[in-house]
N, C-alpha and C positions, 0 to 999 in steps of 0.2 A: 258842342258838335258831337255828332255820332259817326262812327266809322264801322263799316261793314267789311270784314276781313274773311277771305277764304284762304285757308292755310293748308299746305300739303306737309304733314308731319314727317313723312318718310324722306322727302327731299329737303326739308327745312326751308321751304320757299313760300312766299305769298303768291297765290294764284290770281286773286283779284282783290282790289282795295277801292272802296268808294266812300267818299265823305258826304255827310248830310248836315245841313245847319239845323238849329234847334226847332225851326218851324216845320221841318220835314221828318219829325220823329216817327209818325205813323207810316210814312212811305219807307223809312229805313227798316222798320219792323216787318212790313209786308215784303220788302225785298229780301230780308234775311230768311223769312219763311219760304218764299218762292225758291231761293237758292238751295236751301236745305232739301226741299222736296225734289228739285231737279237732280241734285247729286244723289239722293236716295234712289230715284228711278234709274239712274245711270250706274248704280252700285259703285259709286266713287267714294272712297274713304278720306274725305277732307274735313278739317275742322272749320266750322262756320261760327263766327262770333260777331256780335254787335256791341261795340264798346263806346263809352262816353268819355270825352276828355275836352279840356278847354281848347286845344288845338292839336295838330299833328305832332308837334315837338313834344308836348306833354305826353301824348300817347306813346311815342317812341321811348320815353323814359320809363313809363309805368308798365309797358308791355314789351320790353326789349326782346323777348324770345321770338316774337313774330318778325323782327327786323334784323336779328343777328343769328349766326349759327350757334349751336350748342357749344362747339369748340371755343368760339370767341367769348361766349358768356363765362365759361369755366376759367379761361385765362384771365378774365377781368375780375374774377373773384365774386361773381354773381352770387 
């Protein structure tokens, strides 16, 4: 699966999150580009990433920083 994440670093929050199955990889890539261009035009400083993982649970393990605050990561010994 592919996961498109728009992340607000300053507020440590996910702004948008969309999942795509393997057959929609091209659509996921196009969506990432469109989102980045839109944010650029709006002068919005958000991180946009397209990540691949077996499922959302795996993504939450490998990319915890998008789903937890920095404070909770530090407390857990990240």
